[in-house]
Each structure stands twice: as C-alpha cells, then as structure tokens.
N, C-alpha and C positions, 0 to 999 in steps of 0.2 A: 468628553472622554474619547481618547483615540481608539481606533479599532484594533482588533487583534488580527494577526496574520495566521492563516490556516492553509493546509493543503488537503483537498478532497481527493481520495484515491477511489476511483470507480472500478468495480470488479466486472471483468468479462466483456467490456465493450471493445469493438473493433478487433476482435480476436477470431481468426479463421473465417472472416467474412460474415460473422454473425453479430447481431446487436450493433449495427453500424450507426454511429453518431458522428456527424461532422463537428470538429472542435469549435468552429465559429458558432454553430447552433448551441453547443454546450456553454460557451462563454455568454452568449445572449441569454440563455436560461438563468444563469447565475446572476447576471446583471438585472434581469427582470425581478428577481427575488430581493433586490436592493443591496446586493453585496458590491463592494468597491474594489478597485485595483485588481480586477479579474484578469487572469491570463491562464493559458493552457500550456502544457509541455508535452510534446509528442502526442501521437494520436491514440494513446492507450488509456486515456481517462485520468489525467492528472490536472487538477484545477487549483490554482493558487488564488486566494481571495482574502479580503479584509472585511470584518464586520465588528460591530460593537457587542454582538452576542458572545458571552463567555462560556456557555455550556456546549461543548462539542457534541455531546449525545443528542441534544436538541437539534443541532445543525444536521447531524446524520439523518435523523428522522425527517426533518423538513426537506432535506435534499432528496431523499429516497422518494417521498411523496410527490415532490415537484417533478422529478425526472420521470417517474412513471406516468404522471398526468401528461407531461409534455411529449414524451417519446413513446409511450405505450409499452414500456419495458420495465420489469422489476429489476432494479439495479441496486446491488449492495454498495453502500458508500462508507468508507472509513475516513474519518476526519482526524487530522493531527495538527497540533499547534507547533510552532517553531521549536519550543522547548522539548516537546515530546519526541519530535523527529530527531533533534540533536541527541537526546539520550539513547535512542536506538543506534544512531551512527556511532556514538562513543563506545557502544558495546561490541562493535565489529572489531575483531582482532587485527592489529596492525599488519601482521604477516599475511592476511587475506587480501589486503589492498594491493592492487597491481600484480597479483600473482596469476600469471597466465596458465598455471597448472590447475587452477580452481575455477569453478563456476559458482558464483555467490548470489543467492537470492534472499530477499527480506520479505517474509510473509507478515503483513500488517494485519492484526487481529481486531475483530469487532470488540467493543468494550465489554461484552458479555463473556469473553474468553480470556484465559490467563495462559500466556506462553509457557510459563514454568510448569504448569499442570499438564498442558498438552505435550510437552517434551517427554514426559514420563511414558506417554502412550505411543510416541513415535520416535523411538531412539534412532540415532544415526547408525549406519552400518560401519562396523569397525574396519578401518583401513580404507574406507571409501568416502565417508562423510564426516563432517564435524558440525556440531550444532551449538549455537548460543541462544539461550532462551531468556527473554525479558518478559516483564508483565504484558507488554503490548505487541510483542513481535517474536517470531522465530527467524533466526538468521542462520541460513543453511549454506554450507560450503561443500561442494562435491568435486572430487578429482575429475578433471575433464576426460580422462581416459577410462572412467568407470561410471559414466552418467547413467547407463542402463541398469546399474546395480544399486542405485541410490535408494536409501531408506525414505527419501522424500516422496518417492512414487506411492508408497503406502498412504502417506498423508494426502496426496492429491486424489486418491481413489476413495477417501473417507468422506463421511457426511459433514465433518467439521470443516472441510475445505471450503464449503459455501460461506463460512464465517470469517473469511480472510481474503486478502488480495495481495498478490506477490509482485514485487518489482526487482529487477536485477540490481546489482551493486552500483553500476554506472548511473542508472536512473535515480536510485535512492540518493546518491551523493549529489547529483545535479539538483534534485528537488530541495535538498538541504541548502545548497548554495542559493538557489532562487528564493527560497523562503526567508533567507537571512538578509536579503536586500531591502 
C-alpha cells in the first residue's frame, strides 16, 4: 500500500524569535518517526511528508508528542491531506488571487473546530474584510489600506486562536503545489 502525502502546519514556531526550531532538525525529527519523502518549506513550520497512516488526527497527536519531547515545546500541529488542502484552496474566491489590494490569510483549524461555526462568532468588518468559512479553515481577506480595522484582530485575541495556524495566500498556494507533486 502506497503512502499518503500530508502537510503538517506547526503553529507559532520561528515567529518573533520565539520557539526557534531549525528546519533541518524538524525534518530529522519527522524522519526519525518513520515518515518518508520529508521536506520543509520556509522556516515557519511547514512539513510535507508521506506515511501509510490514514488517520490525520492520529498523526497530529503523534507529532505534537514527538515535537514536545524532542524540542521541549508544546506545539500545535494541524495536518492536512492533499485533498483537504485542495478543498480549502478551491474555496478561495478567484478575485482574491493576485489582488494587490487585499491581504489574504488562511487559518487552518484543528479538527475539533468548525470554521462555519466560528465564522458566526467572528464576522468580518463590513467594507474592510471578507470571510469564507469552510469546515476546516477560515479564509480571510482584508483591504491592505484597512489592516488595523480588520475583524480578524478579534479572532487573533481570542482563546480559539490557539486552535488554528495561519498561512498567507502565497504560502498556502505553494504548499498545495508542493503537496501535489
């Protein structure tokens, strides 16, 4: 049986000089766990890998335990399959792509959260933000000239923010491309 391709999205590493982990060490950790075809993309905690394990929730739990043991840091890990990531990317409105007037982020949610439910609690600011919610992600576009007024700031200050990890549009699209190889 061939392995499945996944991307592990680690929350909060190498941000602001805190929770610093070298990507080579991260790759080595994944390989020591027996995962194949391990590669990293930029230093913000994006790891692509292959395994026969079909349960992404099990992978998240195993990775969080291994990372804490290896690096001494409690790190939230969100794992997505190629198909799951593709569904999120398909939900991004076409007019957000390449739109220099918008800053677009994708907040990937832990499996215990539902984006459509969260969207009701964190509505976008009219005239400033737009929001697309899927089961597994919140896709947020904010006018670049109004970033300080974004409704996303309320989300970032909330307790639920610990249950997600965000990537900008460019990184999200590149991860989909790399995962599809």
